[in-house]
N, CA, C and O atoms as a DFTB+ gen file, in Angstrom:
488 C
 N C O
     1  1      11.238     -12.621      -4.335
     2  2      10.468     -13.789      -4.073
     3  2       9.944     -14.384      -5.291
     4  3       9.116     -15.294      -5.242
     5  1      10.462     -13.834      -6.559
     6  2      10.284     -14.377      -7.799
     7  2      10.677     -15.976      -7.837
     8  3      11.670     -16.428      -7.267
     9  1       9.792     -16.715      -8.557
    10  2       9.879     -18.078      -8.499
    11  2      11.261     -18.539      -9.171
    12  3      11.672     -18.000     -10.199
    13  1      11.907     -19.506      -8.561
    14  2      13.197     -19.879      -9.121
    15  2      13.063     -21.475      -9.309
    16  3      14.076     -22.172      -9.352
    17  1      11.867     -21.983      -9.412
    18  2      11.597     -23.348      -9.625
    19  2      10.742     -23.905      -8.543
    20  3      10.099     -23.143      -7.821
    21  1      10.700     -25.222      -8.392
    22  2       9.939     -25.875      -7.432
    23  2      10.794     -26.439      -6.281
    24  3      10.295     -27.339      -5.605
    25  1      11.838     -26.067      -6.038
    26  2      12.709     -26.574      -4.928
    27  2      12.191     -26.088      -3.634
    28  3      11.884     -24.903      -3.503
    29  1      12.077     -26.952      -2.657
    30  2      11.662     -26.523      -1.264
    31  2      12.708     -25.698      -0.702
    32  3      13.889     -25.925      -0.966
    33  1      12.312     -24.662       0.127
    34  2      13.104     -23.926       0.899
    35  2      12.568     -23.804       2.164
    36  3      11.422     -24.231       2.308
    37  1      13.210     -23.250       3.245
    38  2      12.714     -23.105       4.592
    39  2      11.404     -22.149       4.476
    40  3      10.448     -22.364       5.221
    41  1      11.382     -21.307       3.725
    42  2      10.167     -20.307       3.509
    43  2       9.106     -20.805       2.670
    44  3       7.958     -20.439       2.920
    45  1       9.345     -21.641       1.650
    46  2       8.354     -22.126       0.747
    47  2       8.575     -23.612       0.453
    48  3       9.645     -24.036       0.016
    49  1       7.524     -24.373       0.709
    50  2       7.657     -25.850       0.426
    51  2       6.301     -26.112      -0.484
    52  3       5.163     -26.265      -0.039
    53  1       6.695     -26.124      -1.830
    54  2       5.620     -26.353      -2.851
    55  2       4.655     -27.623      -2.627
    56  3       3.512     -27.682      -3.081
    57  1       5.297     -28.668      -1.836
    58  2       4.609     -29.819      -1.616
    59  2       3.711     -29.839      -0.534
    60  3       2.901     -30.758      -0.412
    61  1       3.790     -28.800       0.352
    62  2       2.878     -28.692       1.443
    63  2       1.434     -28.311       1.099
    64  3       1.133     -27.240       0.572
    65  1       0.528     -29.312       1.454
    66  2      -0.884     -29.103       1.099
    67  2      -1.539     -28.086       1.993
    68  3      -1.044     -27.862       3.097
    69  1      -2.612     -27.460       1.591
    70  2      -3.304     -26.546       2.467
    71  2      -3.965     -27.302       3.508
    72  3      -4.369     -28.439       3.264
    73  1      -4.118     -26.753       4.691
    74  2      -4.744     -27.305       5.905
    75  2      -6.068     -27.522       5.777
    76  3      -6.538     -28.351       6.557
    77  1      -6.956     -26.900       4.847
    78  2      -8.177     -27.081       4.701
    79  2      -8.906     -25.903       3.731
    80  3      -8.211     -25.129       3.073
    81  1     -10.135     -25.861       3.717
    82  2     -10.905     -24.909       2.903
    83  2     -11.062     -23.574       3.517
    84  3     -11.414     -22.596       2.858
    85  1     -10.799     -23.536       4.790
    86  2     -11.087     -22.210       5.601
    87  2     -10.092     -22.019       6.490
    88  3      -9.127     -22.779       6.564
    89  1     -10.265     -20.917       7.280
    90  2      -9.270     -20.539       8.359
    91  2      -9.484     -21.643       9.477
    92  3     -10.610     -21.906       9.900
    93  1      -8.304     -22.290       9.942
    94  2      -8.453     -23.346      10.878
    95  2      -8.950     -23.003      12.159
    96  3      -9.724     -23.741      12.768
    97  1      -8.473     -21.736      12.674
    98  2      -8.852     -21.263      14.044
    99  2     -10.202     -20.758      13.889
   100  3     -10.998     -21.179      14.728
   101  1     -10.679     -19.900      12.956
   102  2     -12.036     -19.671      12.751
   103  2     -13.030     -20.727      13.011
   104  3     -13.959     -20.702      13.818
   105  1     -12.632     -21.798      12.073
   106  2     -13.614     -22.889      12.066
   107  2     -13.574     -23.594      13.418
   108  3     -14.583     -24.232      13.718
   109  1     -12.523     -23.572      14.302
   110  2     -12.374     -24.287      15.542
   111  2     -13.275     -23.579      16.632
   112  3     -13.246     -24.045      17.771
   113  1     -14.009     -22.570      16.381
   114  2     -14.812     -21.823      17.166
   115  2     -16.245     -21.833      16.713
   116  3     -16.393     -22.152      15.534
   117  1     -17.246     -21.575      17.343
   118  2     -18.617     -21.551      17.084
   119  2     -19.033     -20.434      16.191
   120  3     -19.957     -20.617      15.398
   121  1     -18.386     -19.228      16.267
   122  2     -18.719     -18.075      15.663
   123  2     -17.648     -17.306      14.912
   124  3     -17.643     -16.086      14.744
   125  1     -16.700     -18.211      14.462
   126  2     -15.508     -17.521      13.708
   127  2     -15.901     -17.394      12.371
   128  3     -16.645     -18.251      11.894
   129  1     -15.467     -16.345      11.620
   130  2     -15.615     -16.054      10.223
   131  2     -14.513     -15.270       9.684
   132  3     -13.869     -14.589      10.482
   133  1     -14.179     -15.262       8.381
   134  2     -13.298     -14.550       7.724
   135  2     -13.609     -13.710       6.476
   136  3     -14.634     -13.909       5.825
   137  1     -12.733     -12.794       6.160
   138  2     -13.127     -11.999       4.933
   139  2     -12.355     -12.846       3.744
   140  3     -13.007     -13.442       2.886
   141  1     -11.053     -12.851       3.764
   142  2     -10.250     -13.510       2.909
   143  2      -9.275     -14.459       3.441
   144  3      -8.902     -14.323       4.606
   145  1      -8.821     -15.409       2.709
   146  2      -7.926     -16.535       3.191
   147  2      -6.430     -16.397       2.761
   148  3      -6.191     -15.895       1.663
   149  1      -5.461     -16.793       3.528
   150  2      -4.226     -16.712       3.184
   151  2      -3.603     -18.111       3.620
   152  3      -4.027     -18.726       4.598
   153  1      -2.546     -18.571       2.801
   154  2      -2.014     -19.906       2.954
   155  2      -0.532     -19.789       3.264
   156  3       0.200     -19.157       2.502
   157  1      -0.092     -20.348       4.302
   158  2       1.353     -20.342       4.697
   159  2       2.109     -21.182       3.589
   160  3       1.772     -22.335       3.321
   161  1       3.220     -20.486       2.926
   162  2       3.881     -21.190       1.934
   163  2       4.925     -22.171       2.497
   164  3       5.585     -22.872       1.730
   165  1       5.064     -22.220       3.713
   166  2       6.000     -23.177       4.434
   167  2       5.340     -24.470       4.853
   168  3       5.872     -25.551       4.600
   169  1       4.144     -24.369       5.515
   170  2       3.518     -25.505       6.022
   171  2       2.016     -25.830       5.520
   172  3       1.415     -26.849       5.859
   173  1       1.511     -24.879       4.707
   174  2       0.081     -24.935       4.137
   175  2      -1.001     -24.612       5.164
   176  3      -2.177     -24.900       4.940
   177  1      -0.603     -24.006       6.303
   178  2      -1.606     -23.524       7.250
   179  2      -2.557     -22.498       6.557
   180  3      -2.057     -21.555       5.944
   181  1      -3.876     -22.645       6.632
   182  2      -4.612     -21.679       5.992
   183  2      -5.303     -20.841       7.225
   184  3      -5.882     -21.329       8.195
   185  1      -5.090     -19.464       6.933
   186  2      -5.727     -18.623       8.209
   187  2      -6.362     -17.345       7.436
   188  3      -6.198     -17.165       6.229
   189  1      -7.020     -16.582       8.181
   190  2      -7.755     -15.397       7.610
   191  2      -6.843     -14.240       7.608
   192  3      -5.932     -14.114       8.426
   193  1      -7.118     -13.369       6.638
   194  2      -6.322     -12.141       6.445
   195  2      -6.398     -11.029       7.523
   196  3      -7.178     -11.141       8.469
   197  1      -5.680     -10.081       7.393
   198  2      -5.551      -9.034       8.258
   199  2      -6.798      -8.104       8.234
   200  3      -6.969      -7.289       9.141
   201  1      -7.676      -8.226       7.187
   202  2      -8.894      -7.381       7.279
   203  2      -9.883      -8.189       8.176
   204  3     -10.739      -7.594       8.831
   205  1      -9.778      -9.381       8.199
   206  2     -10.671     -10.370       9.055
   207  2     -10.598      -9.879      10.538
   208  3      -9.655      -9.175      10.900
   209  1     -11.588     -10.249      11.388
   210  2     -11.638      -9.691      12.697
   211  2     -10.408     -10.471      13.542
   212  3      -9.869      -9.853      14.460
   213  1     -10.031     -11.660      13.259
   214  2      -9.094     -12.416      14.068
   215  2      -7.728     -12.455      13.576
   216  3      -6.831     -12.862      14.314
   217  1      -7.468     -12.023      12.261
   218  2      -6.151     -12.128      11.571
   219  2      -5.241     -13.199      11.928
   220  3      -4.106     -12.992      12.355
   221  1      -5.763     -14.378      11.745
   222  2      -5.012     -15.665      12.203
   223  2      -3.799     -15.895      11.163
   224  3      -2.860     -16.566      11.589
   225  1      -3.729     -15.438       9.928
   226  2      -2.560     -15.706       9.072
   227  2      -1.347     -14.972       9.781
   228  3      -0.281     -15.556       9.978
   229  1      -1.571     -13.670      10.147
   230  2      -0.490     -12.970      10.849
   231  2      -0.086     -13.643      12.159
   232  3       1.096     -13.717      12.494
   233  1      -1.092     -14.136      12.898
   234  2      -0.703     -14.883      14.188
   235  2       0.072     -16.069      13.978
   236  3       0.953     -16.424      14.761
   237  1      -0.270     -16.744      12.842
   238  2       0.584     -17.967      12.400
   239  2       1.935     -17.599      12.265
   240  3       2.793     -18.230      12.883
   241  1       2.283     -16.482      11.398
   242  2       3.572     -16.039      11.308
   243  2       4.240     -15.736      12.489
   244  3       5.354     -16.220      12.688
   245  1       3.653     -14.921      13.389
   246  2       4.319     -14.533      14.534
   247  2       4.624     -15.722      15.567
   248  3       5.571     -15.675      16.353
   249  1       3.716     -16.801      15.483
   250  2       3.919     -17.944      16.316
   251  2       4.884     -19.026      15.741
   252  3       5.466     -19.806      16.494
   253  1       5.029     -19.053      14.464
   254  2       5.959     -20.045      13.751
   255  2       7.123     -19.481      13.258
   256  3       8.147     -20.164      13.283
   257  1       7.150     -18.191      12.748
   258  2       8.276     -17.572      12.064
   259  2       8.156     -17.853      10.514
   260  3       9.008     -17.411       9.744
   261  1       7.101     -18.583      10.081
   262  2       6.980     -18.652       8.666
   263  2       6.583     -17.420       8.089
   264  3       5.499     -16.898       8.347
   265  1       7.476     -16.908       7.267
   266  2       7.254     -15.625       6.800
   267  2       6.605     -15.305       5.531
   268  3       6.377     -14.125       5.265
   269  1       6.284     -16.245       4.716
   270  2       5.673     -16.069       3.411
   271  2       4.273     -16.620       3.312
   272  3       4.056     -17.753       3.741
   273  1       3.448     -16.004       2.855
   274  2       1.981     -16.405       2.688
   275  2       1.627     -16.169       1.182
   276  3       2.140     -15.286       0.494
   277  1       0.700     -17.052       0.761
   278  2       0.160     -16.955      -0.469
   279  2      -1.402     -16.660      -0.407
   280  3      -2.090     -17.172       0.476
   281  1      -1.913     -15.854      -1.332
   282  2      -3.392     -15.754      -1.281
   283  2      -3.955     -17.296      -1.425
   284  3      -3.375     -18.233      -1.974
   285  1      -5.149     -17.304      -0.829
   286  2      -5.995     -18.653      -0.922
   287  2      -7.338     -18.272      -1.504
   288  3      -8.390     -18.837      -1.206
   289  1      -7.215     -17.219      -2.400
   290  2      -8.527     -16.880      -2.979
   291  2      -8.544     -17.202      -4.544
   292  3      -7.519     -17.029      -5.204
   293  1      -9.646     -17.641      -5.090
   294  2      -9.822     -18.055      -6.419
   295  2      -9.313     -17.016      -7.390
   296  3      -9.773     -15.881      -7.265
   297  1      -8.439     -17.244      -8.328
   298  2      -7.998     -16.462      -9.260
   299  2      -6.763     -15.535      -8.829
   300  3      -6.344     -14.711      -9.642
   301  1      -6.238     -15.644      -7.701
   302  2      -5.173     -14.870      -7.194
   303  2      -4.024     -15.739      -6.914
   304  3      -4.159     -16.753      -6.230
   305  1      -2.799     -15.353      -7.460
   306  2      -1.622     -16.066      -7.372
   307  2      -0.410     -15.314      -6.806
   308  3       0.732     -15.551      -7.200
   309  1      -0.706     -14.369      -5.836
   310  2       0.461     -13.531      -5.275
   311  2       0.826     -14.284      -3.966
   312  3       0.135     -15.144      -3.420
   313  1       2.124     -13.774      -3.527
   314  2       2.786     -14.163      -2.378
   315  2       3.005     -12.887      -1.602
   316  3       2.992     -11.815      -2.208
   317  1       3.192     -12.932      -0.389
   318  2       3.470     -11.760       0.528
   319  2       4.556     -12.319       1.468
   320  3       4.547     -13.469       1.906
   321  1       5.528     -11.352       1.743
   322  2       6.559     -11.751       2.803
   323  2       6.328     -10.714       3.902
   324  3       6.322      -9.503       3.681
   325  1       6.133     -11.284       5.135
   326  2       5.892     -10.485       6.286
   327  2       7.183      -9.683       6.507
   328  3       7.084      -8.499       6.826
   329  1       8.372     -10.248       6.359
   330  2       9.557      -9.623       6.734
   331  2       9.894      -8.241       6.411
   332  3      10.422      -7.418       7.159
   333  1       9.445      -8.059       4.954
   334  2       9.724      -6.822       4.256
   335  2       8.575      -6.168       3.507
   336  3       8.701      -5.129       2.859
   337  1       7.378      -6.894       3.652
   338  2       6.096      -6.356       2.977
   339  2       6.086      -6.610       1.444
   340  3       5.142      -6.199       0.768
   341  1       7.181      -7.317       0.860
   342  2       7.190      -7.458      -0.383
   343  2       6.090      -8.388      -1.061
   344  3       5.838      -9.485      -0.564
   345  1       5.487      -7.966      -2.117
   346  2       4.498      -8.875      -2.789
   347  2       5.196      -9.339      -4.073
   348  3       5.948      -8.605      -4.714
   349  1       4.907     -10.584      -4.404
   350  2       5.456     -11.126      -5.687
   351  2       4.901     -12.369      -5.995
   352  3       3.794     -12.742      -5.606
   353  1       5.770     -13.097      -6.788
   354  2       5.325     -14.352      -7.282
   355  2       6.286     -15.437      -6.606
   356  3       7.381     -15.247      -6.078
   357  1       5.549     -16.669      -6.774
   358  2       6.509     -17.665      -6.305
   359  2       6.081     -19.091      -7.020
   360  3       5.257     -19.111      -7.935
   361  1       6.681     -20.207      -6.545
   362  2       6.418     -21.501      -7.160
   363  2       4.977     -21.882      -7.049
   364  3       4.237     -21.425      -6.179
   365  1       4.584     -22.793      -8.023
   366  2       3.169     -23.446      -7.929
   367  2       3.104     -24.171      -6.639
   368  3       4.080     -24.854      -6.329
   369  1       2.115     -24.116      -5.873
   370  2       2.034     -24.680      -4.583
   371  2       1.026     -25.904      -4.917
   372  3       0.248     -25.883      -5.870
   373  1       1.151     -26.990      -3.984
   374  2       0.251     -28.062      -4.052
   375  2      -1.090     -27.772      -3.960
   376  3      -1.456     -27.002      -3.072
   377  1      -2.128     -28.396      -4.950
   378  2      -3.364     -28.117      -4.859
   379  2      -4.259     -28.484      -3.607
   380  3      -3.898     -29.379      -2.843
   381  1      -5.267     -27.879      -3.436
   382  2      -5.958     -26.771      -4.080
   383  2      -5.227     -25.457      -3.888
   384  3      -4.632     -25.236      -2.833
   385  1      -5.255     -24.567      -4.893
   386  2      -4.685     -23.320      -4.619
   387  2      -5.563     -22.090      -4.183
   388  3      -5.169     -20.925      -4.140
   389  1      -6.850     -22.560      -3.861
   390  2      -7.782     -21.637      -3.420
   391  2      -8.880     -22.405      -2.628
   392  3      -9.017     -23.628      -2.638
   393  1      -9.559     -21.611      -2.016
   394  2     -10.914     -22.239      -1.228
   395  2     -11.913     -22.347      -2.511
   396  3     -11.771     -21.677      -3.533
   397  1     -12.955     -23.310      -2.286
   398  2     -13.939     -23.406      -3.398
   399  2     -14.526     -22.139      -3.762
   400  3     -14.860     -21.362      -2.867
   401  1     -14.681     -21.860      -4.917
   402  2     -15.454     -20.431      -5.482
   403  2     -16.782     -20.271      -4.749
   404  3     -17.163     -19.187      -4.307
   405  1     -17.526     -21.512      -4.635
   406  2     -18.921     -21.455      -4.146
   407  2     -18.771     -20.964      -2.637
   408  3     -19.767     -20.498      -2.085
   409  1     -17.663     -21.045      -2.007
   410  2     -17.669     -20.690      -0.626
   411  2     -18.068     -19.235      -0.342
   412  3     -18.728     -18.968       0.662
   413  1     -17.651     -18.228      -1.269
   414  2     -18.078     -16.962      -1.166
   415  2     -17.114     -16.148      -0.249
   416  3     -16.203     -16.730       0.340
   417  1     -17.295     -14.904      -0.134
   418  2     -16.624     -13.956       0.751
   419  2     -17.556     -12.954       1.351
   420  3     -18.419     -12.479       0.612
   421  1     -17.496     -12.594       2.528
   422  2     -16.941     -13.369       3.696
   423  2     -17.650     -14.797       3.832
   424  3     -18.698     -15.079       3.252
   425  1     -16.946     -15.656       4.669
   426  2     -17.423     -16.944       5.071
   427  2     -17.096     -17.393       6.354
   428  3     -16.366     -16.676       7.039
   429  1     -17.520     -18.486       6.812
   430  2     -18.675     -19.187       6.297
   431  2     -19.920     -18.563       6.370
   432  3     -20.179     -17.979       7.422
   433  1     -20.777     -18.566       5.438
   434  2     -22.112     -17.724       5.185
   435  2     -22.813     -17.733       6.466
   436  3     -23.275     -16.714       6.980
   437  1     -22.884     -18.917       6.976
   438  2     -23.865     -19.169       8.097
   439  2     -23.275     -18.419       9.550
   440  3     -23.990     -18.356      10.550
   441  1     -22.112     -17.958       9.521
   442  2     -21.637     -17.337      10.686
   443  2     -21.287     -15.899      10.353
   444  3     -20.826     -15.271      11.306
   445  1     -21.389     -15.325       9.355
   446  2     -21.127     -13.950       9.142
   447  2     -22.113     -13.091       9.686
   448  3     -23.261     -13.205       9.257
   449  1     -21.842     -12.199      10.610
   450  2     -22.887     -11.224      11.169
   451  2     -23.366     -10.295      10.127
   452  3     -22.650      -9.945       9.188
   453  1     -24.698      -9.859      10.313
   454  2     -25.240      -8.885       9.549
   455  2     -24.438      -7.712       9.288
   456  3     -24.317      -7.195       8.178
   457  1     -23.868      -7.295      10.410
   458  2     -23.093      -6.084      10.454
   459  2     -21.574      -6.265      10.330
   460  3     -20.774      -5.604      10.992
   461  1     -21.236      -7.190       9.453
   462  2     -19.834      -7.709       9.323
   463  2     -18.903      -6.581       8.856
   464  3     -17.758      -6.533       9.306
   465  1     -19.370      -5.619       7.921
   466  2     -18.489      -4.598       7.571
   467  2     -18.002      -3.708       8.733
   468  3     -16.912      -3.138       8.714
   469  1     -18.877      -3.630       9.733
   470  2     -18.329      -2.858      10.970
   471  2     -17.321      -3.532      11.918
   472  3     -16.735      -2.948      12.830
   473  1     -17.196      -4.754      11.613
   474  2     -16.268      -5.594      12.436
   475  2     -14.898      -5.915      11.760
   476  3     -14.029      -6.504      12.403
   477  1     -14.703      -5.539      10.486
   478  2     -13.479      -5.688       9.861
   479  2     -12.433      -4.606      10.114
   480  3     -12.690      -3.457      10.474
   481  1     -11.059      -5.181       9.853
   482  2     -10.011      -4.002       9.998
   483  2      -9.793      -3.356       8.638
   484  3      -9.954      -4.032       7.622
   485  1      -9.474      -2.225       8.580
   486  2      -9.403      -1.371       7.367
   487  2      -8.007      -1.543       6.808
   488  3      -7.671      -0.941       5.789
């Protein structure tokens, strides 16, 4: 998965903008929240990580077949391939490359339950 330039492939489209600043499915509900965010490298869909209660990034892969995600966390630039579990680098993706730092983790702050640690996946 090492970067070979900025050419679009079926698995990675560097021009695809992120779908928002948070997990799209969690934000569509009144009580959705996440621990960390992942960005689909093919279409830009932003979903929550597998530690999060709803695991929307994985569900997006299962529904679409888009196999590669990138971290959508500030300061992180890794990619992950669901097909073989490989972690590596990839091309620079369209900005922004993370959620706003002020957003914090977990988020959104007004939806995170007090007992959130007991609700995450290990």
